[in-house]
C-alpha positions, 0 to 999 in steps of 0.5 A: 634731843639737841639738834646740830647747828647746821640747822639753825645757823644762817648764812653769813651777811643773813640775820633775824630781825627779832621782835624789839627791833621788828619793832622799831624797823616797822615803825620807821618804815610807816613813817618814812612811807608817809613822808614819801606820801606828803610830798605825793610820792605813790606806793608800789610792791613790785614783786620779789622775783622776776625773770632774769632777762627782765630783772637785769635788763639795762641795769649793766653788769653790777647788778648781775653779779649781785643777783641770785639765779633760780630756775622757774619750775613752772616755765623752765626758765632764768629767774633772778631774786631782786637785788635792786628795785630800780629796774622794777620801777623802769618796768612799772613805768614803761607798762604798768603805768604808761602815763605822759605826766611826771610820775613819783613813786616809792616802795620798801621791800627785801632784796637780797645780793649775793655779797653785802655791799660793805663789811658790816652791811647785810645781804638782805637789806631792806631797800627804800627809795622814792623815785621820780619819772617823766620829768628831764631837769635840774628840779627834779633832781633838787626835789629828789635831793630834798626829799632824800636829806629829809628822809634821813634828818627824819630817820634820826641822822645827824651830821649828813655830808653829801657828795655831788658828781655828775657823770656826763662830765666824762662823757663829754671828755670821752665824746671830745677826744674820741676816745674807742669803747675799750680805751674809755673803760681804761680810763673810767677804771683809773679814775674808780681807782684814782690813780694819778700816776697811771693816769698821767703815765698813759693819757699821752697816748689815749689824748695827744691834744694837748688841751683836752689832756689838761682836762683829763688831768683836771678832772681826777684833781677837782674836788672839794667845795662850792668853789670847785665848780669854779676851777672846773669851768676853768679847767674844762673850757676847751669843751664846752659840752660840759658847761651844761654839767656844770650848771646843774651842779650849781643849781643844785648846790645854790638850792640845798644850801637854801633848803638845807644849810646844815648838809655840808656839800662836797664836790668829787668830778670824778666820781663815776659811781653806776657810769654804766647805769647813770646818766647825769647827776650822782650822790651819796649822803654820808654821815659822822663815824660810818664809812658806808654811805647812808642812802645814794643815787643820782639820774639815770634816763635811759633805764627804760629804753630796754622796756620800749619807754626811756622817760627822763628819771632821778631818785635815791635808796637806802637801807632801812636796817642801816637807818634803823641804826640812827633811830632812838630806841623805842620799847614796845608799848606797854599793855594790859594783861587779860585774864584767862576765859571766853565770857561775852563780857570779858571779851567786849572789854578786850576788843573795846580796848583793842579798838582805841589802840591798847595792847591786850595780851589774854592769858592762856591756861596754863601758860607760864609767864605773867603780866610782867614778862609779857610786857604788861603795866596793867591788868584787866580785873572784874569789880562789881560785875565791870570790867575795868583796867588798873595797874598792876 
């Protein structure tokens, strides 16, 4: 009897991972986590759900909208299914692993989003990332960026373009202009939309001082290659606090040009992604032919403050499922087909092969499907009282 479609259809943006793809996905996960390990990043496994007030602490309004809420049947408290693992790592660093030294963490786990991040994105991505806590210098930003770029290359990404920005520039301008929070939020929205005409029309009322107004106008138009930082120093000369952010971008550009000269660097000084979350450098990596970023991150020095321990922090994350699209296809390794039986000699032969890493599939009584259907290119046969492997 056929079942109604509702019993097997999945929600929009939610997909099964079938055996062949699951094999590739797990192989990529292991390779990338092993790569993190040789850089000194320690693996953590935060829970898939937490109390909502902990899960969303210090993360901003955007993450709240992306988080599914449920009620805990044991306590009656509201819980959330994680949409991002970074706030969980901040909690771990603040309470579970309270060390004073720089700490390096990595993770790989499924998250759940109320809506997809892009048109073709999954609502249950496998978030993989690395984070460095306890160091506020540009050197830790450079380490995270180099790790991210090496990770993307290891996954098979080619033609990488790296967009760099620094939210400290807009913050310094807003502070110099003594903008009210509502006006700062209004300008933030204008920069997000790259609405140049709206900016030019509204600035005189918000920023009457000519030199500061010129700096705000220049911010929207300062994007391009490394040389744009020279123009930025001239445009923001009236706001000395911006110099530190520009120096950080300059140091990052120099370091990456030396270690990853094949990566195209692009600067967008009005890029304010995660403005209510990030505190310094922000970045996103793109590859040719893909509109959505393949990895992103930045500095978020105050993320642990809500947990009682505001340590400097920087990191990046990516969707392992997206990276799988750049990884060369790899078939499940061929195996050895073993006949039906439970005699000690046969069991011993099968165990020895499996101990060597061989994939051995033993037949079941009355089963449908031969060795080839089970992906085997060899079989275990008995000759003169010994079990040997021979080609099919």
